[in-house]
N, C-alpha and C positions, 0 to 999 in steps of 0.2 A: 217420663215425668207426666203425672196426670194433670189434665186441664179442667178448670171449672166450665160450667155450661156457657157462661159468657165468653170465655176464652175460645171455646170450640166454635161458637158462632162467628166470632171475629175471625178466626182462622178460615172457616168456610167462606167468609165474605171476600177473602183474598185482598185486603186493602193495598197491597203492593201493586196490584194490577189496575187500580182505579184510574190512574192517569190516562188510560186508554179511552175512557169515556169523558173524564173531566176536561181533557184538552179540547175535544170537539165542542163541549159545552161552552167553554171560554171563547173559542173562536166564533162560535155561532152567535153568542151575545154580542160580541164585537161587530160582527157583520150586521146585526139588526140595530146598531146604534144610530147609524146615519138616518134611516127611515124614522126612527123613534124621535130624533132631534127635529126632524121636519114636521112632526105631528105634535103630540102632547108632551114630548120630552122623554128622556130616559126613565125607566121605571124600575125602582128596586123590587117592587112586587113581582114584575116580569122575570127578573133575574133570579129571585128566590123560588119562584115556581118552576122555572126552567131547570134550576139546580135540583129541585125536589124530584122532578120527573126523571132527570138523568140518573140520580142516585137510585131511585126505585127501579128504573129500567136496568141499571147495572146489576142490582141484586137479583132481579128476575133472571137475568142472563147467567150469572155466576152460579146461583143455586141449581137452576134447571140444567145447566150444562154439566154440573157434577152428577146430577141425577141421570141425565142422558148417557154420559160417558162412564158410568160405574163399572161396566164390564171391561171396556178397554183399559180403564185405569188399573183395575185388578191385574190384567195381563201385564201391564208395565211394571207393577210392583213386584210380580213374581219374576220378571225377566231381570229387573234392575233393582234389587232390594236396598242396595247402598248407593244407588246412582240417581235417585230422584227423591223429592220431598214426599212426606206422607200424603196420601189421598183421602179425602174427606170421608167417603163411603167405604172403600176397601179396608182402610185402617181403623174403622169403627169410630171415627171422630163424631159423626152424627149419622143417624139412620136415614136410609133412602127416602122413606115416607116424609119425614120431617123436612127435608130439603125440597121434596116435590110440593108440599103444601106451603112452605115459606116462599118458594118461587112463585107459585101461582097467586099467593096473596100480594106479594110485591107487584106483579103484573097488574092485579085489579086495582091496587092503590095508585099505580102510575096512571091508569085510565081515569080514576077519580081526580087526580091532580091535574090531568089535562082538561077534564070537564070544568073543574073549578076555574082554571086559567082561562078557558074559553069563555066562560060567563063574566068573570071579573074584568077581562081585557078586551072583550069582543072580538075573539079570534075563532070565527065559525069553522075554520078548517083544522083546528087543532086536534080535536077528537079523532077524526079520520087519519090525521098524520100519526097520532100516538098509536092508533090500532095498527097502522102499517108498520111502525117501528117494532112493535111486539110481534107481529106477524113474520116479519123477516127473520127474527130469531127463532120463532116457532118452526119455520121451514128449515132452519139451519140444523136444529138438533132433535127435534121432536117428531114422532111418528105422525102421519104416514110418510112425509117426505124425507126427513133426515138427510139433507143435502151434504151435511159435513161427512156423512158416511158413504153417500152415493156419488159424490163429486159436485163442486159448486159452492162448498162451504165458504171458501175465501171470497167468492163474489158476493155472498150474502153479507159477510163481515164488511166488505168495501162499501156496499150499499147502505148498510145500517149505521156504521161508525163514520164512514167517510163522507156520506151525503145526507142521509135522512136526519141523524141526530144534530149536526150543526145547522141544517136548514131549519129544523123544528125550532131550535134555540133562537135563530135569527127572526123567525116568524113570530115567536112569543114576544121577543123584545120590540121588534120594529113594526109588526102587523102587516108586513107586505110579503106576497108570494114570491116576488122577484125584486131584485135590487142589483145595482152595479157591483157591489162587493161579493155577490153570489158567484160571479165569475171565478172566484178563488177556490171554489169547491172542487172542480176537476183535479187540481194539483193535490189537494188534501186527500181526495179519494185514491189517487195513485199511491200516496204514501200509506194510507190505510191498507190498501191491498198488499203492499210490501210487508206490512206488520202481520197481516193475516197468514201469509205464506211462512213467515219466520216462525209463527207459533207452532207450526207442525215439525220443525226441525228436530226438537228434543224427542218427539214421539214417533219418529219414522219407522223403527222396527216394531214397536208395540201396536201402532196403528195398522201396519201391514198385517200383523198377526191377527188383529181383531177384525180384519175385513173393512177397514176404514179407508175410503179413497180420498186422499188430499193431494195437493200439488206435489208435496214432497214424496209421498208414496208412489206417485205416478211417474215422476220424471227424475226422482232421485235427489240427493243432497246437493251435489255440485251445481247442477243446473238450476235448482231452486234458488241457490245463493246468487247465481248470475242474474237470474230473472228479477229477484227482489232488489238487487243493487241497481239494476237498470231502472226499475220503477222509481227508486228514489231520485235518480237523475231526472227522469221524466217528470216527477212531481215538482222539482225545483224549477225545471224549465217552464212548466205550466204556469207556475207562480210569476216568473219573469214575463211571460207572455201576456199576463194580465193588463200590461201597459197598452196593448193593442185594442183593448175595449174601453180605454179611458181612465183606468186607474193610474195613479202616479207610478212611474218606473222605480222610484226609490222604495216604494212600498213592497211590491212583490220581489224586487230585486234584492233588497236586504235580507228578507226572509229565505230566499233561495240561496244566497250566500252562506247563511248560517247552516242550512241543510247540507250544502256542498262541502263545507269545512268538516263537518261530522262524517260525511260520506268517505272522506279520505281515510279516517280512523276505521270506519266500517270495512273498507276494502282491505286495509292492512291486517285486520283480524280475521279476515275471510278464510284464508287457507287453513287455519287451525280448526275451524268450526265443523269438523267432519262428522259423520255419523257416529253416534254414541259418545262424542267428545263433549260431555255435558258442560263442563266448566268453560271451555272455550266457546261453546254455543251461548252460554249466558253472557259472556264478555261481548260477543258479537251482537247479541240482540240488545244489549245495554247501549252500544254505539248507535244502533238503528233507532231505538226509542229516544235517544237524546236528539238525533237528527230530526225526528218527527215532532217531539214535544217542544224543543226549543225553537225550532222553525216556526211551528204554529203559534206559539205564545209570542214570539217576536212579531209575527204577522198581526196578532190580535192587538198588541200594544200600539204598533204603528197605525192600525186602523182606528183605534180610539183617538190617538194623537191627531190624525188627519181629519176626522169628523169634528173634533173640538176646536180646530183652527180655522 
């Protein structure tokens, strides 16, 4: 079935994956609410500019990741023609040059958005932080570093998604480099690392054939699942431990409970998520993303309630 140009760009933007960055946006804005209320008050402008930067950063990542992974994506399509969804470049949905230019344009617009927010909101560190966020992804997938191929891509994702993006949104909203709520970031970073490892499960054999070094290609599917499941528990415990730095125990504890409830379903689905078991892997990752997303959104709602009372 042929797609219109608009439909092809929507497909390339992968809207089903947007929660991976929109969740840290919401969490970060909630973390910045306390400092904001102590100053000029919460800002809708800060929230909208933070959202604009997040979406542009997301498109920068999605488009350039497809461009950078075009060869290994083609390998996967040849290995599993019926086992995976069409790939943007190998299946001719969009040309490589168009994705490269679109990705670079989104990165440039993200920097413009950060500069505008820095000027309007008086956030002098915002442009360097935005540059850092974009540089992390460049190191992840683009030459000369290409850490997602050489090893270390999961750590880049943990740093960018789990720490920098929520911190940046907290700074946009609250205007502070540090705040009490930022003690919640280590727990979220552990969960982001679990998600990054899980992303490689479905690509294990094609990544290995393409010379891509990930956690999954290095230690294999079973150990990778054990590792990411342990990281989910660590993330929940770190949220619970936020009470040690002065945050209410019910805040981190409730979010940790949400994560742990979903971790039970994750563990039950684990044994079926073997190499090349794509349907079982999708179910397994859905439980993981529910644990992360619902846990972080619960934390954000509780943070807002705490700051407003």
